[in-house]
N, C-alpha and C positions, 0 to 999 in steps of 0.2 A: 360738391366740395370745391371751394375756390382755389385758384392757383397758389395763393400765399399759404393756405392751409395745407395743400398737398406738398409744397416745398418743405414746410415745417415737419410734416410726418416723415418724409423721405430723409431729411437731414437728421431727425431724431433717430430713425432706424439705423442710419449709417454710423452715427455716434455710438449707439449701443453695440453695433457689430464691432467697431474698433475697440471699444472697451472690453468686449468679451474675449478679444484675442489675448488679453493679459492673463497669464496663469502663474500664480505665485507658488512658491515651494520649489525645492530642488528637482531638476530632471534626473531620472534614474540612470545610474551607471552601475553596472554589475561589479560587486566588490571583488577584490583580488583574493585568491585563496592559494595556499602552498601546494604546488604540483611538482612532484619529483620528475627528473628526466628519465628514470628507469626504475623498475622494481628491484629492490634489494634481494628478494628471495626467489627470483626467477631462476630455475635450474640452469647451471652452466651449459652452454651450447644450445639453449632453447631461447632464441630471441623473440621479442614481441612480434605478433603477426598483424597484418593489416586488418582493418575493421571488417572487411568482407569475409574474413575467416571466422568471425564470431557467430555463435548460435543465434538464430532469429526466431522469435515467436515460440514455437513448440520445442524448447530446448531439451525437455526430458526425453524426446525421441532418440537422443543419443544413446539411451540405455536399451533401445530396441526391444521394448516389452509392450505388446498390444494391450494387455490388461491395465498397465499403468497409463497408457494413452486414454483408455476409456474412463478411468477414474478421474483423470485430470479434467476431462470434459464435464464430468458431474460436479466438480468443484466450482467451475465457472457458472454452471447452471443453477446450483442449489445451495451453495454455502451461505449461511445467514450473515456471517461477518462481512463477506464480499457484497452481499445485498445492502447491508447498512452503509458501506462505503460508497456504493453506487447512489443510494438515496442522498447521502451528504453532498455528492457531486451535483445531483439534480437541484438540490437546495441552493447550492452556490450559483448555478446557472440562473435560477429564478431571481437571486439577489442582483445579478447583473442586469436583468431586464427591469427590475424595480429601480435600480440606479439610473439607467438610461431614460426611464420615463420622465425624470425631472428635467431633461433637456427640452421637452416639449411643453407648450402651454396647457394649462388645465381649463377645460371647457365644461360648464355645467348649464343645464337647461331647467327652467321652472315654469310651471303653469299653476295659477291659483285663482280662486274665487272666494269672495267673502261677502258677508252681509252684516251691517252694523246699524244700530239705532241710537240716535242721540235726541235729547230733549226730555220734557217732563212726562208725567204719567197721564192717564185718562185719554190716551190717544193723541196727545198733543205733540208727540215727538215725530222725528223724521227718520225714515229708514233709507240707508244708502247701500248701494251695491258696487262692488269693484271686481273686475276681471283683468288678470295680468298674464302675460306670457313673454318670456325673454331668455336671452343667453348671457352668461357671464364668462369672461375670459380673463385669466390671470397668468402671468409669465414672469419668472425671475430671470433677469438678465445675468448671465454668468460672468460678471465683471472680473472676478479674480480667479476664475477657474475652479471654484469649489465643486461644482457639479462634475466637471470633467475629471478632476482628481478623484472624486468619489467613484465615478465609473471606472477609472483606471485601477483603483484599489479593489473594486469588486471583481474586475476582470482577472487581475493577477491572483486574487484569492481563489477564484474559480479554477484557474490553471493549476494552482497548488493543490486544490482538491482533486483535480484530475490525476495529478502525479501521485497523490495519496492513494487513490483508487488503484492505480497501476502497481504501486508498492505493496498494497494489501494483497492483490492477486498474486504477485510474485512470491510473497512470503508464504501464502497458503499453498501455492503449487510446490514450492520448495519443501514445505513441511510434509505435504502428501508424499512427495518423492522419497523423503527421508524415511517416513513411517513404512511405506510400501517396501522399499529395499531392505530395511531392517527386518521386516516380516519375512522376506525371502532368506535373509541371513539366518533367522530363527529356524526356518524350514531346513536349511542346510545343516545347522547344528543338530537339529532333531535327527536328520539322516545319519550324521556321524555317531550320535548316541545310540541309535538303533543298531548300526553296524557294530558298535562297541559292545552292546548288550549281547548280540549274537556271538561275537568272538569270546566274550567272558563266559557265556553258557557252554561253549565248546571247551573252554579251559576248565570249567568246573567239571564237565563230564570226564575229561582226561584225568583230572586230579582224583575224582571219585573212583575211576577205574584203577588208577595206580594205588589208591588207598585200599580198595577191595583186594588188590593183589598183594598187599602187604609191603609195597615198595616205599610208600611215603607215610608220614604220620597224619593223624587226624587234623593237626594244625593247618596243614596245607589245604585241606578241604574247607576249613572255616575261613581261611584267608580268601579262597576263591569265591565262597558264598558272599562274604562281606563286600568284596570288590564288585560282584554282580549286582547286589542290592543297591549299592551306592550309585552305580551307573543307571539303574532303573529309576532311582529317585531323581537323578538329574534329568532323565528323559521326561518324567512327569512335570518337573519344574519348568522346562522350556515351553511347555504348553501354556503356562500362565503368561509368559513373556509374549508369545505369539498372539494370544487372545487380546492382550492390551493394545498391541499395534493394530489389530483388526478393528477394535472398538474405536481407536483414535481415527482411523481412516473413515469409518462410518460417520463420525461426527463431522469430519471435513467435507464429506460429500452430501451432507444434509440429511442423513438417515439415522434412525435409532439403530444401535448395535444389533438388535434382533433381526433387522431387515437386510443385513449385509453378511455374506459368507464368502470368503476368498479361499479357493481350493489350494491345498498344499502343492508345492512344487520344489523339488530339490535342486534344480538348476539355477544358479545365481548368475545374473547378467554380467557381462564383462564391464570392468571399470573403464569408462571412456576417457579420452584425452580432451582437456578443455583448453582451447586456444586463448591466449592472453594478448590483448591489444596494448597499445602504448598508454602510459599513465595519463597523458593529456586528454585522452578520450573518455576517461572514467566519469568526468563531470557531466558528460552528455548521455551517459548510459545508465546512470542510477536514478530511479524515480524519487528516492528520498532526498537526494542532493538537489534535484530539480524542484521539488516541493519547497525545500528550504530557501532556494534562491528566489522563487516566486513570492515567498512570504516577505523576503527583503524588499522586493519591488512594491508589494502592497503596503508595507510599512513606510516606504519612501513617499508613496502617494498620500498616505494619511497625514504626513507632515504638511503637504499642500492644503489638505482639507482644513486642518487646524489653523494654518496661517491665514487662509481666506476668511475664516470666521472672525478675525480681528477687524476686518474692513467692513464698511457699510454695504448693505444689500439693496439693489434697485429692483423694484417690482412694478411692472406695468399691468394695467387692468383696463378692461373695456366691458361695457354692458349695453344691451339694446333689446328692444321688444315693443310690446303694445300694452296699453292699459286703458281701460274704459269702464263706464258704468252700465253699459248695456251689452248683453250677450250678442245682440245682432250686429253691432257695429264696432265692437271693441278692437277688432283687428284691422281697422281702417287706417289710412295714412295719417289723418289728423291725430290719432291716438298713439302714435309711435313715440318712443323715447330712446335716448342713447346717452352714453357717458364714456369719456376717456380719462384716464388718470395715471399718474406715476407717483411712486413714493420711494424715498431713499431713507433707509433706517439703519442706524448704527448704535452701538453701545457707547455711552459717554463714560461710564464708570462701572466696572465690575470687580474691583478689588484685585485685579491681576489674574482673573479666572482664565481668560482666553490665552494670555501669554503662557500661563502655567500649562494649559492644555497643549499648546504648541511644543513646549519644552518636554512634556510627557511623551508626545509623538516622536520627538527626536531621540529621546532615551529608548523608546520601544524599538525604533529603527536600529540603533546601535546594538541592542540586544539581539535582534534577528540577524544582524551581520555576524556577530560573534557565534551565534548558533549555527549559521551557515558554514562558517569556517571549521567549527568543530565537527559538523556532519561530514565535511570533506576529509578531514584528518581521520575520522573514524572509518570512512570508506577505504582509504588507502591502507589503514591498519588491518582491516578485515581481509583485503586482498593479500597482503603480505602474510597474514596468519595462515591462510589456506594454501598459499603457494609453498610455504615452509612445511606445512603438514603433509601436503601431497608428496613433496620431494623426500621427506624423511620416511613417510610410510612406504614409498616405493622401495627405498633401500632396505627397510625392515622386512618387506614382503620377500625380497630376494633371499635374505638371510634366513627367514622363517621357512621358506621352501626347502632350503638345504637342511635345516633342523628337522623338518618333518620327514625328509627322505632318510636321514640318519636314524630317526626314532623308529621308523617302520622296519628298517634293516635290523636294528637292535632287538626288536620284538621277535623277528624271525630267528635270529641267531640264538637268543636266550631261550626261546621255547624249544628249539632243537636240543640245546644243551640240557634243558630240564628233562626232556624225554629220554635223553641218554644217561640221565642220572648224574650229570656233572655239576649241576647247581641246584639249589633249593628253590622252592616255589616263590619265596620272597623276592628273589631276583626277577622272576617273571612278573610279579605284581608291580615291582618298581618300574620296569621298562614299559609295561603296558600303561601305567599311569602317566609316564612321561609322554608316550605316544598319543594318548588321548588328549593331553594338554596341548601337544603340538598340533593335532588335528583341529581342535577347537580354536586355538589361537590363530591358525591360518584362516579359518572362516570368519572369525571376529575381526581380523585384520582387514579382510575384504570389506566388511561392513564399515569400518573406520575410513577406508579409502572412499567408499561411496559417500559417506557423510562429508568428507573433505571436498570431493568434486562438486557435490550439490551446493555446499556452502560457498565454493569459489564462483560457481555460476551465479548464485544470488548476489555475491559481493561485486561481480562484474555487471550486474543489472539485468541478467537473464535475456540479453538481446534487445532490451528496450532502448529507445532513443528519445532524446528530448524533443525531437521534431514531431513526435506523436502527440504532443500536447496540443489542445485545440487552439486555433488562432483567436486572438481577442475579438476580431471582427465577426467571428461566427458564433460566439458564446450566446449572444442574445437571440439567435435564431434557432438554437437547438431545443 
């Protein structure tokens, strides 16, 4: 290659490099979202705690239940919905690699042999042979940053998919914790009803003995029997509720209901305290918020892709190889060939198609910004909802505990009065019904508090952090 030709090649490459530094479209700036200075519903005297106080990873271990821990591991390993989310993430990573591939030149190789005959019939024609082998190289100079914006869009979309995966896992783990703890509440209610049935049987025996002694009327016996049978019916009914929670848990851990049995246990875990961080950290702790923000970044990059499509595209090409008529010498130096070329192609008239596509991308970006802000507002609403629920349910639990104590005392006093003949059996039935309702309300209230704490953990992001998203530079290597 002569010095002049070498200079032209180097100068042309430098020019292409300089042009490639131009990237059209807006650079991404994270949109502003409304963030309060403090939570309105945080209980008085309970300030927000530093981020280090937040649960990390296995947040459900706050309930101190090994069986729940084991079930959570099965959700991660076998839940089909989570597997689908993971496959979507792998698909997004593959899209990043596909987008990055456009940065590099395309190289194709070819080897061919053909034989052709020309001329008249009767053997008067001539047969010609041709053997070829070569390489073709094409490369689109990224003059306006179309390829780089495409890569940027695919990377941020993959990060959004990673956040979707984290959000799916958090939702499934929260749902499992809800179902499992409600199953334990059902066990506790069953125990209350079993104790109640035993107490009602004793009351029926007492009433039957008093009737046999001629102290009370037959109506008292009928009332005692009715009360006992109603309690037995409620005991049977709670079995249906428990079975449905068990079936739901089986589906979450990827098993048919027939393959999962959870033994009964009457001890209900303690309701844990959930530390609450400052509102400003919520945007970094919720995977759904992170996913929405990453989709805004992807939509912003798509504006650049659509804008670059308006400008002409520069394609460089090169080809080289050997061509000959004899297999013995076709790969020799005299039979070599090569070519270099460049083409600049742009649309002269498209009826405003590309401008409309750019405007469409801008509108799509504006929509994702609005969706992101709504996701943020919903996140704060959910935290406030659960904070208020926890605060109110704690107050209700204290009052309910006093009501249960009074109801139990009333049963004791009224039963003694009945034995002494001071009151009728209807009084006993009434106070026993009140006591049963108080017992059941106390257990169900514990279940509602469990639900509120789990919902608060989920609303706070379950210990997840935006820093767990994969870096753009690593997505194509995963």
